[in-house]
C-alpha positions in Angstrom: 45.7 13.5 -3.0 47.6 16.2 -0.9 45.1 18.6 1.3 46.6 21.6 -0.6 45.7 20.3 -4.1 42.1 19.1 -2.7 41.6 22.8 -1.5 42.6 24.4 -4.7 41.4 21.4 -7.1 38.7 23.5 -8.9 41.0 26.4 -9.7 43.8 24.0 -10.7 41.4 22.1 -13.1 40.0 25.2 -14.4 43.8 26.3 -15.3 44.8 23.0 -16.7 41.9 23.3 -19.2 43.0 26.7 -20.4 46.7 25.9 -20.6 47.7 22.5 -19.0 51.2 23.7 -18.2 49.6 26.2 -15.8 47.5 23.7 -14.2 50.6 21.7 -13.6 52.6 24.4 -12.2 50.1 25.0 -9.8 50.3 21.8 -8.2 54.1 22.1 -8.4 53.8 25.6 -6.5 51.6 24.5 -3.9 53.8 21.2 -3.2 57.0 23.4 -3.1 58.6 23.0 0.4 56.4 20.0 1.3 58.5 16.9 2.4 57.6 13.3 1.5 55.8 14.2 -1.2 56.3 13.0 -4.8 54.9 15.3 -7.4 54.4 13.0 -10.2 52.0 10.8 -7.8 50.1 13.8 -6.9 49.8 15.0 -10.5 48.6 11.5 -11.5 45.9 11.2 -8.6 44.6 14.5 -9.7 44.1 13.5 -12.9 42.3 10.4 -11.8 40.2 12.1 -9.2 39.4 15.2 -11.4 38.5 13.2 -14.4 34.9 14.6 -14.7 36.3 18.1 -14.6 39.4 17.8 -16.9 39.8 18.0 -20.8 40.5 14.6 -21.2 42.2 15.3 -24.8 45.0 17.5 -22.7 45.4 14.6 -20.2 46.1 12.3 -22.7 48.7 14.4 -24.5 50.4 15.2 -21.2 50.3 11.5 -20.3 51.9 10.5 -23.6 54.7 13.3 -23.4 58.3 12.3 -24.0 59.8 14.3 -21.0 60.9 12.5 -18.0 58.5 14.4 -15.9 55.6 13.3 -18.2 56.6 9.6 -18.2 57.1 9.6 -14.3 53.4 10.9 -14.1 52.2 8.1 -16.5 54.0 5.5 -14.6 52.3 6.7 -11.3 49.1 7.1 -13.2 48.9 3.6 -14.4 49.9 2.0 -11.1 46.9 3.8 -9.5 44.7 1.3 -11.3 44.3 -2.1 -9.7 44.4 -4.7 -12.6 45.0 -7.7 -10.3 42.7 -10.6 -11.4 40.9 -8.6 -14.1 40.5 -10.0 -17.5 42.8 -8.2 -20.1 39.9 -6.5 -22.1 38.2 -5.3 -18.8 41.3 -3.7 -17.7 42.3 -2.1 -20.8 38.7 -0.8 -21.4 38.7 0.7 -17.7 42.3 2.2 -18.4 41.4 3.8 -21.7 38.1 5.6 -20.4 40.3 7.7 -18.0 41.8 9.8 -20.8 41.6 10.3 -24.5 44.5 8.6 -26.6 46.2 11.4 -28.2 47.0 11.4 -32.1 50.6 11.1 -32.3 51.8 7.5 -32.6 54.8 7.8 -30.4 52.6 9.1 -27.5 50.1 6.2 -28.0 53.1 3.8 -28.0 54.2 5.1 -24.5 50.7 4.8 -22.9 50.1 1.5 -24.2 53.6 0.3 -23.0 52.9 1.6 -19.5 49.6 -0.5 -19.4 51.3 -3.5 -20.7 53.9 -3.3 -17.8 51.3 -2.7 -15.4 49.2 -5.4 -16.2 52.0 -8.0 -16.7 53.1 -7.0 -13.0 49.7 -7.4 -11.7 48.7 -10.8 -13.4 52.1 -13.1 -13.5 51.8 -16.2 -15.4 49.7 -14.9 -18.4 52.5 -13.3 -20.3 56.2 -14.0 -20.9 57.0 -10.4 -20.2 55.7 -7.0 -20.2 56.4 -6.6 -23.9 54.1 -9.3 -24.6 51.2 -7.6 -22.8 52.2 -4.5 -24.9 52.0 -6.2 -28.3 48.5 -7.8 -27.5 47.2 -4.3 -26.4 48.2 -3.0 -29.8 46.5 -6.2 -31.4 43.5 -5.4 -29.5 43.0 -2.0 -30.8 43.7 -3.2 -34.4 40.9 -6.1 -33.7 38.6 -3.2 -32.6 39.1 -1.4 -35.8 39.0 -4.4 -38.1 35.6 -5.8 -36.6 33.8 -2.4 -36.0 35.1 0.0 -38.6 32.5 0.7 -41.4 35.5 1.5 -43.7 36.6 -2.3 -43.5 34.5 -4.5 -45.9 32.9 -7.6 -44.3 35.0 -9.8 -46.2 38.1 -8.1 -44.8 37.2 -8.2 -41.1 39.6 -10.2 -38.9 38.6 -13.8 -38.2 39.6 -15.6 -34.8 41.9 -17.5 -37.0 43.8 -14.5 -38.6 43.9 -12.8 -35.1 45.6 -15.8 -33.9 48.0 -16.0 -36.5 48.9 -12.4 -36.4 50.1 -13.1 -32.8 51.7 -16.3 -33.4 55.3 -16.4 -31.4 54.7 -13.1 -29.8 54.3 -14.4 -26.2 58.0 -14.5 -26.1 60.3 -13.0 -23.6 62.4 -10.3 -25.2 65.5 -11.6 -27.0 64.4 -15.3 -26.5 64.7 -17.5 -29.6 62.1 -19.8 -28.0 59.1 -18.5 -29.8 56.0 -19.0 -27.7 52.2 -18.3 -28.3 49.4 -16.9 -26.1 46.9 -19.3 -25.1 44.0 -19.9 -27.4 41.5 -20.1 -24.9 42.8 -16.7 -23.9 42.7 -15.3 -27.3 39.3 -16.4 -28.1 37.8 -14.7 -25.2 39.6 -11.6 -25.9 38.1 -11.9 -29.7 34.6 -12.7 -28.7 34.6 -9.9 -26.0 35.6 -7.2 -28.8 33.5 -8.6 -31.2 30.4 -8.4 -28.8 31.2 -4.9 -27.3 33.4 -2.6 -29.2 35.7 -0.4 -27.3 34.8 3.4 -26.9 38.0 5.3 -27.1 39.5 8.0 -29.2 42.0 7.0 -31.8 42.9 10.1 -33.5 42.7 13.8 -32.0 42.1 16.4 -34.6 45.4 18.6 -34.3 46.0 21.5 -36.3 47.9 20.8 -39.8 48.0 19.5 -43.3 47.1 15.9 -44.2 48.4 14.2 -47.4 46.3 10.7 -47.6 45.8 9.6 -51.1 47.3 6.6 -53.4 49.1 9.2 -55.7 51.1 10.3 -52.7 53.5 7.3 -53.3 54.6 8.5 -56.5 55.4 12.0 -55.2 59.2 13.0 -55.7 59.3 14.6 -52.3 57.4 11.7 -50.3 60.0 9.4 -51.9 62.8 11.6 -50.4 61.3 11.4 -47.0 62.9 7.9 -46.5 66.4 9.4 -46.9 65.7 12.0 -44.3 64.2 9.5 -41.7 67.5 7.7 -42.2 69.2 10.8 -41.5 71.0 10.5 -45.0 70.3 13.8 -46.4 69.5 17.3 -45.2 66.2 18.8 -44.9 66.8 21.6 -47.6 67.4 18.5 -50.1 63.7 17.4 -49.5 62.0 20.7 -48.9 64.1 23.5 -51.2 61.8 26.3 -50.0 63.1 26.1 -46.2 65.7 28.1 -44.6 69.4 26.9 -44.4 68.8 27.3 -40.8 66.3 24.5 -40.5 67.5 21.6 -38.7 66.2 18.1 -38.6 65.7 15.3 -36.0 64.1 11.9 -36.5 62.2 9.8 -34.0 61.9 6.1 -35.1 59.1 3.8 -33.9 59.7 0.3 -32.6 59.2 -2.5 -34.8 55.7 -3.4 -33.6 54.4 0.1 -34.0 55.8 0.2 -37.3 54.0 -3.2 -38.3 50.6 -2.4 -36.7 50.2 1.2 -37.7 52.4 1.6 -40.6 54.1 4.6 -38.8 57.8 5.1 -39.9 58.5 7.9 -37.9 58.1 11.6 -37.0 60.8 14.3 -38.4 60.9 17.3 -36.2 62.1 20.4 -38.2 63.1 23.5 -35.8 64.5 27.0 -37.0 65.7 28.4 -33.8 66.2 31.9 -35.5 62.7 32.0 -36.5 61.5 30.4 -33.2 59.7 27.6 -35.6 59.2 24.1 -35.4 57.2 21.5 -37.3 56.6 17.7 -37.1 56.2 15.6 -40.2 54.6 12.2 -39.3 55.1 9.6 -42.1 53.2 6.6 -42.7 53.2 3.7 -45.4 50.7 0.9 -45.9 51.7 -2.6 -44.5 49.9 -5.8 -44.4 48.4 -5.0 -40.9 48.3 -1.4 -41.0 46.0 -1.3 -44.1 43.1 -2.6 -41.5 43.6 0.6 -39.5 44.7 3.2 -42.0 43.7 1.8 -45.5 46.1 1.2 -48.6 47.2 4.8 -49.1 50.3 6.2 -47.6 50.0 9.2 -45.4 51.6 12.2 -44.1 50.7 14.7 -41.4 52.4 18.0 -41.0 51.9 19.7 -37.8 53.1 23.3 -36.6 54.4 23.0 -33.1 53.0 25.4 -30.6 54.9 25.3 -27.6 56.9 27.4 -25.1 59.9 29.0 -27.0 58.1 29.0 -30.4 56.4 31.5 -32.5 53.0 30.1 -33.3 53.0 32.1 -36.6 56.6 31.3 -37.6 55.6 27.5 -37.0 52.7 27.7 -39.4 54.5 29.6 -42.1 57.2 26.8 -42.0 54.5 24.1 -41.9 53.0 25.6 -45.1 56.4 25.8 -47.0 57.0 22.0 -46.0 53.3 21.2 -47.2 53.9 23.3 -50.3 57.0 21.1 -51.1 54.9 18.1 -51.9 53.5 18.0 -55.9 50.5 16.1 -54.5 47.8 18.7 -53.3 46.9 18.7 -49.8 44.1 16.3 -48.9 42.8 18.1 -45.8 43.4 21.1 -43.7 42.6 20.5 -39.9 42.3 23.0 -37.0 40.2 23.2 -34.0 39.6 27.0 -34.5 38.4 28.7 -37.6 41.4 31.5 -37.3 44.0 28.6 -37.1 42.7 26.9 -40.2 42.6 30.3 -42.3 46.4 30.8 -41.1 47.0 27.4 -42.1 45.3 28.0 -45.9 47.0 31.1 -46.2 50.5 30.0 -45.4 50.1 26.9 -47.9 48.5 28.9 -50.8 51.4 31.7 -50.2 54.2 29.1 -50.2 52.8 27.2 -53.2 52.2 30.6 -55.3 56.0 31.4 -54.3 57.2 27.9 -55.7 55.3 28.5 -58.9 56.7 31.9 -59.4 60.2 30.4 -58.7 59.7 27.7 -61.0 58.3 30.0 -63.7 61.6 32.4 -63.3 63.6 29.0 -63.7 61.9 27.9 -67.0 62.4 31.4 -68.4 65.9 31.5 -67.2 66.6 27.9 -68.6 64.7 28.7 -71.9 66.9 32.1 -72.2 69.9 29.9 -71.8 69.1 27.5 -74.4 68.0 30.3 -77.1 71.5 31.9 -76.3 73.2 28.6 -76.6 71.3 27.8 -79.8 72.0 31.4 -81.4 75.9 31.1 -80.4 75.8 27.6 -82.1 74.3 29.0 -85.4 76.7 32.1 -85.3 79.6 29.7 -84.9 78.5 27.5 -87.7 78.1 30.5 -90.0 81.6 31.6 -89.1 83.0 28.1 -89.9 81.1 28.2 -93.3 82.4 31.6 -94.3 86.0 30.5 -93.5 85.6 27.6 -95.5 84.7 29.7 -98.5 
């Protein structure tokens, strides 16, 4: 670690824990003008050496970020670990204790992919390619949940045979038609290790927002329309009529394995540049494998985005309108702080009330039109009968 960072490491850690961007900017400022220094490597080394003094949730969020800077730091961070000669589960355990897994599926995907690449490069001959190591890492997380989650009934827990069957043909080079399996002795060792000693890591971070997690969600008209939005075949306003015409939607789709293992269909980001509001909508549907992780029910997570350039209140209001657009009631409203939770509840209740008022007005208007039409028809019928006389 650079001497300037070492000298200021306590101040940097405190700044990072309050607002991660401030801590990162302190490191950048200290290294400005320094020659032969790689900023990404210095940030990564700082994360590792200051592990005991850092908010590991924030570290995980940063490492899983989608920007080029985040991914460069993630790559450097992973390369700091010496996985050579380590068995797969030991290496994965060590890696996952250095931060806390973030809650967003694509963040987890980037982090696990980085581990898979590093382990593959350090241990040639075990995997066909880095994707095969990545797939096995995800399968290990699923096995951990199946064997040790109290929500999985004993009869449904994954056996060695089902673990092997799930991974059949997965130790194959990308785009190759010659499907190959992982070594059975290798898989049995992993299975026995996970069964005897559960992992200790954080699967889901509690982020502020709304969650729908109920069986009736699958029949919700708005939920059904989300697929069209994920495919970019419709406008956001066609799915959520209560939002402004200024709201634009972008979609991030998962790779196939992330979809199969977690049921994650994608994230819809809704932004209103005029109001400086942004919201993400994560969509999950149950599949054969994802049921072991998340159960049989579909799930939608709606979260206001709080970052530079957005207005937190405007983002919460937009999130409330989107959540209110579902006929299904919200299952849970989560937030770290009570004030944030109160704002989320208020935004949802206000939007739901507005939709009910609008629906009542529309019903009254339609009823009035029907009465007028019926009255006109009666008068017309009377006129015809009078003429016939």
